Steps between C-alpha positions, in 0.01 A plus 500: 500500500823330398823623339702357215817667636452536876872569553452847354288587803825551693530829316216629718773579753586786267198676644730602784684741269220754444421482870861589589505778244182638646636494856819669384299781352308557825756747652413701809416867435706761685279772647602852406301783651473818299349822588150498614342438160211260561406434138839363400499261794165346405614455136805303612288259704261431207788435256661248729174305550438484123852374432468217751167382345656492152793291623273246667291468183811453290632235739178296487483530121860393452462205739191375318666559159807301597291222661281462188809490279659222707175302507461536123848351439412210733211421255208424733214282373181328615449125448280390204151370571587158352867489586507123559431431128749751363731228360227292332551367148230585248338202323263581212263221391357580156204313350555446126218252442268537201233685697741796521444550125174678573498879461477739792462878487862534380539196274571131555545426870833322471656756267381781726649326806835456322501865394424602858803305619728651235389857568489500880787273608824688559815372333673423832203318652581131554214247492398153384226437242303174478244424226287192431789332321817705553703654783758781511680503834691793652485723195423859402264651247768569236626140503160353416353779290506303174359188666212701646421671171476162324340308788258251340161397630508163671257211477601408855227624738601750766544302823597740777558231760742316270692818416521596869644155574752555221601833654524349849727223373733747329490768771479287812516702823556821302278794608309620197220712363258323266341694214235302307370627165203289386145533372399238764311287245402157641687553828373326813514578871806281555717661232655752740524274805878486470521874571564532873404805703863606540560536125383832354291430189368736235241403238456680170178372341433660161140503383362403161276753329296230329446160662310343211693242301433231240703179492527221243507195726506197272486380140378149425365296212127466551422295189679309225329545164598332173724781379490747786560544870253691712701666775354648816657810658407549868504866607434657841406863566594636843296800608215661310619479143229642276688571179521264206844351466669406169660155490722361225672170422840503328687210343852633522464859381199429279152595615280188492175609666356783704185587689360733766424385855215648703515418871144439614652257754839507671613183322464445130598227255573614147514245216711514185535256212855429378618287209615153603871556444803617694429810706766698688367830625287675759170662585509861619284777645558864597340618823718798608588333829744216572695385196634160602159327490386658172679242283472122514748300293420151375615248243306228319681234302345346194302207643658158502319175561523372856610141549263298720506133595234314697615184679222256577245278337420622151128466560516729802722744310253532211335819626836680494538461123192723456670776704854473371434542129769466236493868400629612842656194668725208428298255706543129549362237734726224639445195716730486802695200373579665166618840618834622361657674800750679277216674317342636818762774531376650172142538623336815634239311702469142624162365612491199734148374447384252766821300537462237770871518573775744397838323456795647685688560174205704369483694826866598465449605139192704588678681785781602263240603240323718758826664608567596138170685467265226382134467599368177653132408535416219745158333484487228769357153443221383728686175565830677557675507836482828690831412662672450163355826371624681812849359440491636146363839611777529756729595212302821452503673835324300768168431327314188600196296401256389769297176470212468253153600625184376328300816562333696223624857476416794277764730348366846585787746523738641239820689588463770233830666602706185446734529197323204339177701466621859478416528130196272497219689673390853422322527834460291812200274526368259760207387289621211284414134459689335783695187404515221756710201603386178663824426682814701567829511684591776740780739406743598775798730515308819407511503119366817335131428443374550143163320518344414835214286633207632695684408821787735396749215445684509165392298197787641294809656653845607387857523621764705320874564512450821293603333173314168510159411642343185642122482457334251732146363482358346815265263315491288183315688225389203290129502416428227755621708793430855381317707244787752485575398140157636405561832676594812301790540745693203365614665176661820642636301796692241299577742218678742733671227702678388184593844376861613508485879533842532347364343182153648480468776759637838602862502608546775757644514850468736793837641604593380847268196505803277447308263275667256265433375151601193302646547155539224244858554392826305496806679632862401479728530801605861443173637362255715699162655436488881522198724558534821301328786323621819331615668822610231746582133546568254780574130545237323714571203723475187287492129564539244223236224509592250227350651184353799688625789707344657808531879522453700822486878475514609865458878531607569143464682270493840670271654237177364357480440126516253215807275502635202306664177614810458285778248450803622308293796372232260372153578633349194667183655637341837571413582859367803690535638853275732702520664839259389773205739537560558873517881491196582287245591769591855605218514755701276733699792642531448876690811605309517830707202618792737554321772696709442811815597310603843373341573163659764278449616145860509373856394577589865559265505799676192638845659480373828645336322792812297573717813482274710721448241773857369512706814453612677819388864544811715467496795744838662418345725238277658762800580717673663202192715448501588871871593475428739216206652688713561810772652280243737351367578845850592618541741210167662581598535866831657403326748274190602688570446869701790647 
């Protein structure tokens, strides 16, 4: 037991006073002998004995009363169980990722967590609050009430280790209590490693009532018809989803098409036919679960002809004219000595078809073309120098060409997931007529394999800078060296290599991927391109490249939707943004990873636990009660003891 005011204990010396009073009252009796009346003598003896007992009882009662009163004013207390953490700061880490949209037994998980904080945090309680994207340091609940009530869902995944590092950097060497509120979706064993054993940690893990969810993952053009696009919508069902799901396509606010999806498999592809004109809208479903992945925004510009030039012998370029037809491409074939370098910058794709040597001036032009988002296709010549080709490929990220080998090889493997073939095949197949080559170079530098030989080395590979792509064949494809020109693969391969998605494909970006796009527009010195829609706008990073501009979006915009690229309020191009589908699988809850920490069901339980284990037990009240009891006992003694 300890005392808040130990100096008051000196008043215990006052206990001497009742003792002195008691001794003063103990006077000696003077014996007086009366006549020989025995009864009166016995009565006198009994009365004296009773009086002495009463005085001793009163003395003890008064001593205890006074002692309890002094001890009560000294305020005795017992140390708290967790006294060493009494001064800890409270840090609340709140998960506001999209998975917290799901409904629990009391509504959406994030909204319920915010309401719990508002209802159960006292006004004078100081704490810090950290979310996926924001931080409120050394605040109280009233100061951030509005911010909490309007806290948006974040596309940034909940990364506990990163947020703990953020807290440690801000509160270095500060003792603290960590309170984590998360649904624990997609957390791994290392996420809480930064919590040491000396830091008290509480985990509030709300549960979803329904863990089934349907997500729209991707929209792509599966087929170009004469007057229509056939688009493919990829949908994934997480959990056992047995109900039919309505799906609708909107161009702006106008309903364009609708259907019903039945999930006999977890992944479905739904096809729609859209008119071949500008489209700026979305496809949507309603699944009564997460909302963020129920809508997929996309834009399609009215198709423009892609500009393609093939540099090489006209005879060897002849097969390309049958692929690049005049209704979809502006195609021309040029001999090396007649190429207009100034015209190359206006092309969408440049094909180098079996050039024995690539002049340095052309190499420089091609590197600049690639950096501006152009596509380059390199078909090596059998009599070309591997060393010269390696020098040229060095401009594109360390690729190299190994010496020619005169060994027949079959082309047996297709990379179906490569962007070149994503819209070509409805299903994977290994049973097709294998093309072959009689001689080939070896490709080094790890290009992304698109078509591979039976020995797993690449026949066709690619290298990209995210806006432009280099396609690299490892062998000449003339009819003398290969029968690839007779293969059904040649048409979709060369067709897609020459396509500019910004002219003929879907224009949509995933927020946070930090991808760039090239826009054909001339800007003056003070002009900028703005991304905007009805509710928000921002200016992306932009780099002027002669008659083009390179736009980089970073982590913007904050909300998915349909946007427009504008210059001086003039719309240059429609564009769409979507959030990454990283939070859609609700079955990935790993709450058992935090079993070694204290798990509670609400923030009120956290505050109650901290208060009960770190608040000293006050004993003064018990001494006050004892004082009153001894006072009552004294009154009873005075009244009933003779």
